[in-house]
N, C-alpha and C positions, 0 to 999 in steps of 0.2 A: 582603695580609694575612697577618700573623702567629699560627700555631696555637701552641698552648699545650703546652709538651712532655708527654712522661709525668708526670717527676717532678711538673711544677708543677702536674698534675691531681690525683695524690698527695695533694698537701700541701692543696693547698685543701680544704674542706668550704663550699662554697656553698651554700648555702638556695636553693630555690626560685625567689624574688623578687631572687638575685643573678647570674643567670646574664650570662656575660661575653662581648662578641660574637664572641669568637675561638670560646670553646667551641662556640657556637649556628653556626656557620658552619663547622665541621669535621664532619665522617664520618670520624671516627679509629678507625683499625685497632685492635683488643686483641694482643698481642702473645701468641703461644704454643699457638695454638688450634688449629694447622693438625694434622691428624694425617695428612697424604698423604705415602704411601712414594716413595723419590725412586729406587731403583733395584728395578724389580720386571719377572719374566719375564711375556709376555704371558698365563699360564695364570694366574697369581698377581691379574694386571689384572684379568680377566674374573670370576675370585673375588672378590675384593675390593672394589674400586671398584662396589658396586651402585646407591649414587648420592652424587653428589658435591654437599656443601652449603654456600653461606656463611650465616652467623648477623648477623643484623643487630637491637643494641637501642637502646629509646627512654633515654637518663636523662634521667628528670623531678626524682627529687629522691635527698639523700644526700651517698655522696661516690662521689669518683671508683671507689673499689677494689672498692665495695658494690656498683655498675656492673660490674664488673671481674667481682665475683665470680659477679650472676646471670650473665651473658654465659659465663664459665668453666665453670656448672651446667646451662645448655642446653648447651653441646658436649658433657658427657657425657649428657647426656638424647641428643641428636643419635647419641651415638656406638653409646650401647645400642640403639638404633632400629637399629643397623647402617647409618649413614651414616660417611662419613666426610669432615671439615668442616676448610674448603681456608682460611676467613677468617672473621674474628672481628670488625665492627662497631659502633659504639656513635655514636650519632647526638646530643648534648645539645640538651633544648627543653623547651619550658616544658608543656608537652602532646603523644600524640602527633597526631600531624595528621592528622583527622579523616577526609579523602577516601586520603593513600594512608601514612598513617602516618606516613616519615620526611619528608615534603615532595615537591613533582613537583622543586626542584630534585637532590634526593640520589638521585634514586628513577632520573636521571638517568645520575648517576654510580654507583648501586649497578649499574646495565644493565650501563656498561663494566667493573666488576669482575668480575661475572657470566659475563661475555662473556670477558674476561683469564683469568679460573683454567677456565674451561669446567664453568662447576658446570650443575646441573641442576635445584636444588631453593633456593629462599630460606626459611631459617626466619626468624622474629620470635617475641622473645620479652615476649609479650603474647597477648592474647587479638584476633581482629584480627575485626572485623563485617565483614559480608559484603560490602558497599563497599567497604570497604578491601581485603580480597581478591580483586574484583572487577577492579579497577583496578591493584595491583598483578603481579599478572598478566597484566594486557593489554600493560605498560608493559614490566615483565621477560621476557616470552615464555620464563618458565620457572614451573615448580611454585612456589607459595608457601606454607607450612605454615605453623599459628602455633603458641605455644604448647601452647595445651589438644590441638590437634589430634594434634600429635607424645607429647606424655604418654599419650592414647589409643591409640594408634598399640603404646605401651612396652605396657601391658596390653592392647592384645588379643594380643600376642607372647608374653605369660606368663602367658595365663589357659592355668587345665590343669582344674578338675573342671566339671562343669556349670552350676552355679553362678554359680562368676564369669566362664566366654564367657556367660552370658545380661544379668550385671550390666555383662560391660565393652561389649558389642552395644545392649545399650539406652541406654547412656552416651551411645556414636557415633552412633546414628542420633537420640538428643533436640539433639547436636549439632549434625548434616547441616541438621536440617528446614527451617532458616533460611538455609542457606546452599546450596537447592540452586537454582539460577540456568537462566534457557531462555533459553541461547546459540543461536543461528542458527537457522534454519528447520525441522530437525529436531527442535528441541523445543517448537518453539509450535504444529505442524502439524494442523490440527483434521481429525475425519473429516468425509468431506462424499460427494458424489454422493446414494444411495438411502437411504444410512445416518440423514439423520436429519430426512427429509422435503423438504418446499418453503420454506423457513426461509432465508429469508440467501443465496439468490444463490448464485452460482456459490465454491465453495470455504467456503465460509462454514454451512453445512448440516453437520446431525449435532449428534451429544450436546456438541458443543462442549468437549471435554475434551482437553486436553494434555498430551501426554507428562510436560509438570510437575509438572499437578495426578495423572496420574497419578501416578507415582513419590509423589507427596505421600501419594495415598491407601492406598499398600503400602505407603508407610513409616507409614501409622500402625494399618495392622492389623497387624502385624509388634509394632510396639510396644508394641498392645494384648493382642499374644500372650504376650512379654516378661514384660511387667508381670504376668500370670498368672502363667506359669511360674515366676517370681521369688518371687510370695507365698504360691505351696502347697512353696517350699523355705524359706522365710519359717515357715511352720507347721512345719516340722521340724526346722526349728533351736529355735523356742519351746518346742515339745516333749521336747527335749533338755537346753537350759537350764530347762525349768522341774524336769525329773527332780532336778537339780545342786540348786536353790533350796531342793526338795521336803528332801532329803536333806542340808539346810542343810550343803552341803558351798562353802565362798569359795570367792571367784572372783579369779583375779589378772588383769590384761591389758598386758599390753608393748605399748608406743605409743613411739614417737620419729619422726624423719627417717627419707626413703629409705637402706639404707645404714647405719647406725645401727650393725651389728650385736646385732637384736634375736633372727634368728633363731636367731644363736652362742652367744648369750645363754641362748635357750631350750634348747638341746641341753648347755650346761654345766652347765645345774641339774638340767636333766633326763633326759638321754639320748636326748634325742627321735630324734637321724637326720634331722633337717629339714636340706633342702635350704639349703645353706651358698654364696653366690656374691657376690665382690664384683664386684657389679653393681644399677645401681639398680631397685627394684621386683622385688626377685629375688624376693620372699613378695605373691603374687596373695590365695592362701586363707586364713582364718584354720586354724592348726592350735593344737589343745589337748589339753596332758599333763598325766597324773599328779604329781604332786610333798606332799612330806612337808617340814613340819616339822622343825629339828632333833629335838623331843620327841614325831614318830613323828602328829602331826595332817598330816590331809588337805586340800589343796587344787590346785586348778585350774588351770594355768597357759596363757594363751593369746598367739600371735604373731600379731600383728595385721599386716592392709596399712601400709607404710612412708610418710609424709606426706612433701610437699615444699611449699617458696612458691607460692601463688596455685595449690591442686592445685585442679583443673577442679571446679566448683559440680554439673557433671554427674557426677560420678565420685561425692562425696560423696552424691547424690544414691542414684545404682545403688549401691552399696556401702553404702546406710543401716542393711542386715543387720546385715552383717559390722563395721562401723561399731561395731556397737549394743553388739556383742559388751564393747567397752570401754566404754562407757558405764553398762553394768550391771553393771559388776565390784562387786567390792569397795574392790580397791586397784589403780590404775595405777603400773606401775614404769615410768618414761620414761626411756627410753634417747639418750644425748645423745653423740656425737660428737665424744671429749676431742679428735681430732686434728686435727680440720676447724676454718680458718682465723677461722672467725666462727660458733661455737657457740651462742653465745645467737641468733643470729638463729633459726638451727632450731629452738632450743626456742619461742623467738617462734611461729615460722608451726606446730611440730604443736601448741601451745594455742589459735590461732587456729579451727584446724578442730574440734578437740575443745570448743571455744565456742558453733559452730555445732550441731554434732550439739547439745548440752546444752540452746542457746535452741528449739530445733525440738520437742525432747520435754519443754521447762519441767519441767526436773530440776539439781540441781547437778552438779557434778562430782565422780566419787569422788576418795577420797584420794591424791596424789601422791608418788611415790617416785621421786625423779631419778636416776640412775646416769650415770656417765661413764666409757664405752666404751673402748679403746684403750689402753688406759694404755701399752704396753707399748711402744708408735709415735710418743704424745705424748710433746712436750718437758717440762722440768720446769718451765717459766715460766707456760707453759700452762695449766698442771693447777691452779699455785698461785690464777693469774688465773682458772681455773673454781671452787675450795674457794669462791674468794671471793664469786664470782661466783653462786654458787647451794650456798647454806649447809645445812649437811645430806644435802647428796649423797654415794652410796659411789661410791668410786673402784675400778673393777675393769678386769680384762682377760679378756674372753672364752676369747680365744685360747689363753695359756697357763693361766687360770685361777684369774690372782692376783684377790682379792678378793672371789670368790664367796661362800665361805663367809660373808663378811662381811655381804653382801647374802641369801642365806639370811634370814641370823636379822635384818637387819632387816623381810622381806618377815613372818618370823613373828612377832617386835611389832606391827605395825600390819594384822595380821589379825583381820577380828572378833569378840570373845569372847564365848563362850555366856551367855546373859543371864539363865539361872532358872537359881537356887542348891533347891540337895536335899536332903536328907536321909532317906535309903531305908534298909532291913533287906532284899537282896534272898536269897530263897532260892535255895539250893547248884543246883538244878533248873533257874533260871532264869540260866546263866553268859552264857547269851548278851548280855544286858544291860548285866553285869559289864564285858565286852569291848568290848561298844560306849562306853559311857560312858568308856573309855578311849581310846579309838579317834577318838569325837566330841566327846568333852566334857571339861573338868578336872577331875583328881581331886581334892580338898583332903585328901581322907583316907579311907581302907582300912583296917576292921578285921575278920577272920574270927573268926566267933561260933558258936558251937551251933548257931543258928536260920537261920542265912546270912552273907552278906556285909554288912557296916555301912558305907555308903556318903555321904560330906559329896561333891559336885559342882556344877561348873556344866555346866548343861548345856542345848542349842537348847530351843526347844518342844515339838518330835514327839517326840523322848528323853524328857524330862521327862514325855509322857503316856504314855508306856508304864512307866513309875517311880514312875507317884500312886499303885497300889495297894498300894504296898509303901513307901510314906512314910510315916516314923513322924511320932505326931501332926499330917499332914495337912500338913507341909510343906517347901511347894512354894512360891518366893517369888522 
């Protein structure tokens, strides 16, 4: 049976219903994913080779290039988690096998590859059911991890704040509960002897709680405690957000795919000094900084956690308060990596997560401003294609600063304007109201006369209320 070549697979765009026998029969290696070092000393070996992994993906739809891009992203995730990628394999199937993900025959081939490479972990490019996980580990004799567990592990490594750590632990425990397994006698032995009275005979007396049940009970208690902690942190976050809303300070949230350059952009606009790292999920805790429009109006700019394809729903739930920063913003600055081979897929992945958040809240998404970042390392042809694909997007380079001024101007144009127009004669003794009008409103005209400062301005309702007593002819509308 002949196997389709790499180029054949790249050239053909087969729909799900047009699977070819050669494709379905082959467990095809994906070139260029290995990060193994050929020549290392014993010290380097012990330091670097913490986990040696083989990646496995099931290609069910789309092109071969898309399936390989997904596995390449999985390789980056594995490296971010501290693993060393030895092999990347793709299996062409109509749908993942319900028992073993790739099918029993391919599991035997995979077991041979695992033994040949000396891998100690297999990472699957999808979320495995508890049954699939159990079957694969039993047959492969090594640890098996799915994409969801891998992303959760990366989040656990990168969480720094108390809130971030609590959110990640909550997500991990929600993922773990259905996957607790009662393997072996040690996990299923019940208390016996006098502990439980005389019912059931030898070995069956006792409260009847297995170790599995004990683990579930402990995890449930821990989940309840974490939810209470996160709820109390939500209250603090809501209080801070409430102050900003009361002061009518417009808010802008930076969203985008992981490693698109969101933190770099925040630094370029505000000089915030936020950690910038060429790694997936370097930012987990939202950072809010004060910024100003070119005409001096204040707004807040928040850097949010990055998104990724198939972001685990446990994380979306656990990071609800963090993601709400984006949903509550007046403007979304959606950052796209212009140097990525498939930026439109990143845009779609981000929009899917945002849509999930807004569906849960039954509120529309804020206005979106698309920003194509990393223009300094993207080729001109890709940028031209992106400009055509994303009309109205601003092209910048957070690294060099190119286009940042144009971005700041575009943000200023899209910020909500004060709603109330007021004419007022403000006495000179209330100069702080004039200063506040300049800072928080839009002054249409200003004149200094003997009685005070005559102002015509657009202001927010709270400032309009403070100026109401000085309004000429009660003019506030």
